[in-house]
N, C-alpha and C positions, 0 to 999 in steps of 0.2 A: 641619683634617683630619676632625674629628668631623662638621662640617656636610656636607662632601663625601660622607662615608660614609653619612650619613643620607639625603641626596638620592639617592644611588645605590640605597639600599634601597627608597626610595619608588618610584623609576622601575621597579625590578625587580618590585615588587609590582603596579604598575599594568599591567605587561606580562603578568602571569600570567593564566591563563584565568578563574579565579573572580573576580579583581579587575577584569577588563576589561569585564564586562557586568552583567546584572541577574539574579542567581540566582533570586529569587522568580518572575520571569516565565518563566525557563527551566523551572522545576519545573511551573508552571501550564500551560505549553504541552505538556509531556510528558504530564501527567495528562489534559488535554483530548484530545490525540491518541490516547492509550492507550484511554480509554473509548469514544471515537468509533469507533475501529477494532473494538472489541469488538462494538458493536451493528451496525456496518456489515455484518458477516458472520453475524449471529445467525440469520438464516433458514436458513443451511446446516446447523448442528447440529440445528435444529428441523425441518428438511425431512422426515425420515422420518415423524415424528408428524403434521405438517401434511398430508402426502400421504395418510395413512390416513384422517384426518378428512374431508378434502375430496375424496377419491377422484381424486387427480391422476394424469395419465399421466406417463411418464418425461420427455417433452418439456416438459410443463408444470412439472414439478419443476425441470428445468434452467433454464427461463426465469425461474421464481420466484427462484432463488438468484442468477441472473445480473443481474436488474434493478437491485438496489442498486449493483452494480458499474458498469453503464452510466450510471445516474443520477449516481453519484459522479464519473465521468469528465467528464460535461458540466458539472456544477456546480462542478468545480474551476476552470474558466475564469470562471464567474460570480463565484465567491468571490475569485478573483484581482483582478477588476475592482472588487469591493466593498471589498477591503482597500485598494486605491489611493485610494478616495474617502472612506471613513469610518474607516479604520484597522483594524488586525487585531483589537484587543480587542473592539470593538463588533461586528465581523463574526462573530467566534467566539461571542459571546454570542447573537446572533440565530440562528445555526445550531444552537447547543445547545438553545435554547428551542423551535425547530421540531421537533427530534428528540424531545425530551421530550414535547412536546404531541402529536406523532404517535403515540408509543408509548402514552401514556395514553389517547388516543382509541381506539386499536386494542384495548387491554385492556378498557375500559369498554363499548364498543359490540360488540366481538367481530369477528373476521375470519372470515366465513362463506362466502366465495366465492373462486375463483381470481383474479378481478379485484381483490378486496380485498387479496390478497397482493401484487399488482403495485403497487397504490396505496401500500401500506406500504413496498414496496421503493423507490419513488421518494423517499419521505420519508427513508428510511434513507440514501439517496444524499447527503443533507446531512452525514451523519456521515462518509462516505467522502471528501467534499470538504474535510474538516478539514485535509488535507495542505497546501492552498493558503493556510491561515490560520496554523496552528500553527508551521510552519517560518519564515515571514517574521517572525512575532511574536517568536520566540526569536532567530533569527540576526541580525536587524538591530540588536540590542543590542551585538553583538560586532565587533571590528575584523577586517580581512581575514585576519590570521594565525590567528584562532580561529574563523572561519566554519565550517570543516569539522567541528570538534568540536562546536560549538553545534548545527548541523544534524543531526549524528549522534546526539547525546543526545536532542534533541527527536524525531527520526525513529524512535528506538527504540520509540516508541509503537505501531508496527505489531505489536508483541508482544501487543497487546490481542486479536488474533485467537485467541491461545492461551486467553484467559479464556473466550471464547465456547464454544470446543470443550470445555473442561474442565467448565464449570459448567452450561451451558444444558441438556444432555440430562438430567442428574441432577435439576435443578429441574423440568424438564418431567415427569419420571416422578413426582415428589412432588406437584406442584400442577397439572399440566396445562400444555400448551405456551402457551396464551393468557395464563396467569398470568405466565409468564416475561417477557412484554412489559411488564407492569406492574412486576414486580420489578426489571427493568433500570433503571427510572426512579430507584430509590433511590440507587445509586452515581452515576448521571448527575447527579442533583440535588446531591449532596454535592460532586462535582467542579465543578459550575457555581458553587456558593457559593465554593469555594476559588479558582477561576479569577477571579471578580469581585474577590475580596479581594487577590489576589497579582499578577495580571498588570497590566502597564503598557505602553502604546504606546511603541515606541522613538522616540527623538528623531531629527530630520533625515529624516523620511519622504520618499521620492522623489516627484516630481510625478506626478499621476494621468495614466494613459494612456488614450487613446481606444480604442474597439474595433478600429479600423483599425490603430493602433499595436501593439495586443496581438498581432495576427496577422501583423505585418510579418515576423518570422523565417520564416514559412512560404514566403516567396519564395526561401529558400535551401535547396538540396538537402540540405545537411548536417543541417538541422533535422529533415527527414523521416527520414533514416537513424537519427538518435538516437531519434526517437519510435518508429520501427519496432523498434529493438533493445529499448527499454523495454517495448513492447507484448508482446514475447516474455518478457523476464525478470520484470517485475512482473506482467504479465498471467498468466503461468504460476503465479506465487506466489499471487496472490489468487484466481485461478480454481480452483486446487486447494484452497485453504483453504475455499472455499465449497462445493466439490463432493465432497470426500472423505467426509464423513459419509454422503452418499447412496451413494457407491461402496461403502464397506465394508458397509453394511447390505444393499444389493441384491446385491452380488457374492458376499459370503461369509456373509450371514445374521447378522452381528454385531448385538448390541443397540445401541440408540442411545448408551448410555453407553460401551460398548466402542469403538464407532466414534469417539466423541468423544475418547477417550484416544489412539487411533491418530492422529487428525487433529491433536491438540495436539502430539504428539511431532514430527510432520512440520513443522508451522507453527513450532514453537519453533526447530527447526534452521534454517529459512530466515530467521527474524527475527534470530537470534543472530549470523549471519555477515555481515549487511549491512554493519556498520562495518568488518569484516575485509576485505570485498570492496573497499571504498574504499582501505584501507591497502595491500592487495596491489597494487591498480592504481597507487598512488603509487610502489610499489617497483619493479614490473616493467613498468608501463605498462597503460593501460586496454585497448588493443587486444589485447595478449597475454592479459590476464585474460579478456576477453570471448571470445576464440578458444577457450580452454579451457572456458569456461562453456557455450558453444553445443555444443561437441563432446560434453561429458559429458551435457548435458541431452538431446540427441538420442538417445544410446545408452540412457540409463536410462528415458526415456519410451517408447521402443520396447520395452524390457524389461518395463515395466508392462503393456503390452498382452498379454504372454504369461505373466504371473505366475499360477501355479496355486494359490498358497497365501497366507494372510494374511501370513506371515512374509516371503515373497519380495516381495509387493506393498509391504509396509511398508518393506523395505530399499530398494527402487527409489524409492519416493516420498521417503524421507528424503534419498537422494542427489540426487534431482531438486531438492528444496527447498534443499539446501545449495548446489548449483550456481546456481540461480536467485537465491538470496539474495546470493551473491557478485556475480552479474551486476548486481543492482540497485545495489549500491555502486559497481561499475565504471562503469556508465553515467553516474552523477552525478559521477564523477571526470573524465569526458570533457567533459560539458556546459560547465563554466566555461572549459575550454581554448579552445573555439570561440566561445562566446557570453558572454564575461565581462561585456559591457556590457548584455546582455539576460537576465541570469541569472534574474531574477524571473519574467519572461514565459516563458522556456523551462522553468522549473520547472513552471509550470502546464500548458504544452502537452505536455511529456514525461509529466507525471503523468496528464494526460487520456488520452494514448495507452496508458499502462499499464492504465488502467481499461477502455478499449475491448478490449484484449487479454484481460483477465480475463472480460469479458462473453462474448466469443466462445468461450473455452475452456469456461466453465461451461455455456453454452447448447448448444454442439456436443456435449458429452458426453451430455446428456439426449436430444438429438435422435438421436445415434448409437444409444443404448440402445433408443429407441422403434422406429427404422427397422430395425436389424439384430439387436436382441436382445442386443447386447454393447456395452460401453464401449470396446472395443479400437480401432475405427476412429477415434474421437475422439482418443485418445492418439497414434495413428500419424500423423494429420494434423498435430497440434501438433508432434510430433517432426520432421515434414517441414518445418514452418515454422522450427524452430530451424536446420535445415540451410540453408534459404534465407537466414536471418539471417547464418549463418556465411559463405555465399557473398558476401553483400553487404558484410560486414566485410572480407573478403579483397579485394574490388573497390576499396574506398575507402581502405584503410589506408595505401597508399603515398602517396596524395595528402595525406592528413591529416598524415602524419609530415613531409612536405616543406613544406607550407604553414603548419602550426600551430607548427612547431618554434621559430621565432623568438620567438613570443609566449608559448609554454608555459613554465610555471614548474616543471612536474613531467613525468615520463615519459609519453609517449603510446604 
């Protein structure tokens, strides 16, 4: 009896989340992801000061903050291929060293031209591409029943965008914006040391895929739909995170520090609810969740275009970020239902689409401001894209529910 009881206890312990994987690696992946996202969007909070120094136009400001997003989108595919070949730990180490080296170079040499900001933005794209490294590093340690929790905990690193909004403007006021690039290397270096000490490559790595195999899912229409939906939800989230400091300073004349606090509040709301979005999708279905997300996002983004006060704008932006954050979790509840065998590849492709959406939103807002003198057209066009996404979801949901139902383990 005692032996049977002991064996049962051991089995239960092994099945628990914390006993089923490698906690030090999970912590290392979260820290890496968190600090990487912090520097990925750091040009956003610094943009008002950089624009004054370099006399940038609104369109140039928009392109400057959008460039890291586009570079991160493209490099997510590159990092996905690299993870397959040399493992996630070494891939993450290489990316971290590139980012630290780039920031140190920018600090010591100075960023004195608009072209220089774009080069720095491409380097910061390696930080944004951490998504394709940190999540496989953490999640592959855990069995299928704990994959969602592992990916959720590691993925909460997107809250690093809050750190940039909170601290970058104040540090820029104290030391100058160029010094912030050097100061960012301090926490990045500490995390790199921690990462190298704690992270371990997971056992049983899948076989490396060729470039052709990596893009194989693009032959399936459902892959494009999911990528399009994530381009709206995550694209809206990261595009706003990069652009809100410029919006609040240009539209309402706030100081960079005040704009940073407003941005941090909005970004925190969107980051906090991402795991909740996945949980809600598990409960009522990803399609129903996304239907509500797109409807709410369309209404509040249209509301932003008409906001006449800081308070009204802040309320609309927080609602938009809450909706988009829920949508991010809902999309990744749907992806494994359709592409269970290609989940690693689809994570990279869907993540890439999200980055492209973020680039479009950030750049279009700057362009709208330059051409029309107002940010409103940029918000209205993106609101219209959420309506298009809602129409597309309505078009495919019947087919998805009938064809995926047999294989799905959760609600669709």
